[in-house]
Steps between C-alpha positions, in 0.01 A plus 500: 500500500350609838614798704733297725698363206503836323654651810755216530608541140538874540692442822752269328557760228541770765740276692723467197505875452559565870787252506665667203468840663590415859803276453825630355612299197386151409721260700521140385312234690681232694665246276579139582851458635735201530388262774735438793470186715397576859315312771121499539212499255479767227201649681688540829815621327308776322329612821840587640651638179591866457393491133153355568229629266133406518235503227126493568257413222122501521238504225132494605322216317233738366750763382478600135833683495861438601622571852878506504723347770645694791870446570658611829871581476717623784708818467670713762322821609774710338415344163299743285255221419412441867132550573376504140425255221568444132277322250663260252276353231408218523697399812301719737559770761826497693451650848822620660495459877761442770675160501361449851146538362560236232640269769198567723265425211683172446457410867132595482424276202698219670252515790208434261591129492478471123618207289824616339651375175874558525786515251875544529480748212389864537187627324547783256236771532597642162273470196503164321467471120159390380441176312574504124207640306367700795366849413699644793875497554502402868291282732285675759562327836181357652447287812455128455197483730208717612670622818801714580819356353812577704842466336821538703836517325862561598846397388461174694178378333127567491163387636140536383169453682135602479281656766154359412237760408277407792783588742611827343276748685564335837875461471633777274470765775784315675725601208431869555701498822819430303513858375607826657465679166163622377593384149547139615181503705298640210636232266363227727167671556434557130522122450253454787278756329509302174394194701199697633629492859374761745779744593385772745606847387671382181458717191653338188495836322720666763856417402747494790802725537852384583471540877470227763194389694397651831448224756 
C-alpha cells in the first residue's frame, strides 16, 4: 500500500471518529416515504422538494480500500447537527448543511447535463442487508461506474446519474459554489482530492469548523 492510500485509509478512520465526536447523537438517515403523485419527472420534482437529500459516491479504480459515500442532508441552522457530520457504517458520512445548500447542490448537478435514471420511488440511504452467506451483515454501497455517482432522493421519487471520471476534475469545482458552510465545501473537495484533482490551498488533513465561508 503506497503512501497516498495509507493516508486515505487513515483519513477515513479519522473521519469516522471526528463524526462521532462532532455531531450530537446518531440521527437516522433518510428513509423512503410513501410516494405522492405530482406533475413532472422524479428528477425535477426532487430538485424542488424540501426533503431533498443527495448522495455522492466515488471509488478510485486503483484504490485498495473502501471509500464511503457522502450524503448531504438539509437541517435548519438552529438544529444542533447543523455544520457537522456523522458517520454511519456502512452507509457513509451524513453532512448536515442548510436546506438551501442541498437545493443549490441539486441545481449544480442538474447543470452537468448527465444522463439520469429516474424512479417514482425514493432511494433509501440506510444500510442494506448483505446477501445470504456473506461474511458481513450489511452491503457497503459502491458506485456502479468509475466516475462520481450522484443519487438524488425525496418523497416524490429519485434519480441517479454518473459524472464520468474524465470530467470530474474539470466540473466538480462547479459543485463547490453550492455551499456557504465550510463543512459542505470540504466534503466536495475531499472527493476531488481522492480523484487526484488539483485544488489550490486545500489541505485534506485540516478539518473544517462549523462556520461559513468568507467570499
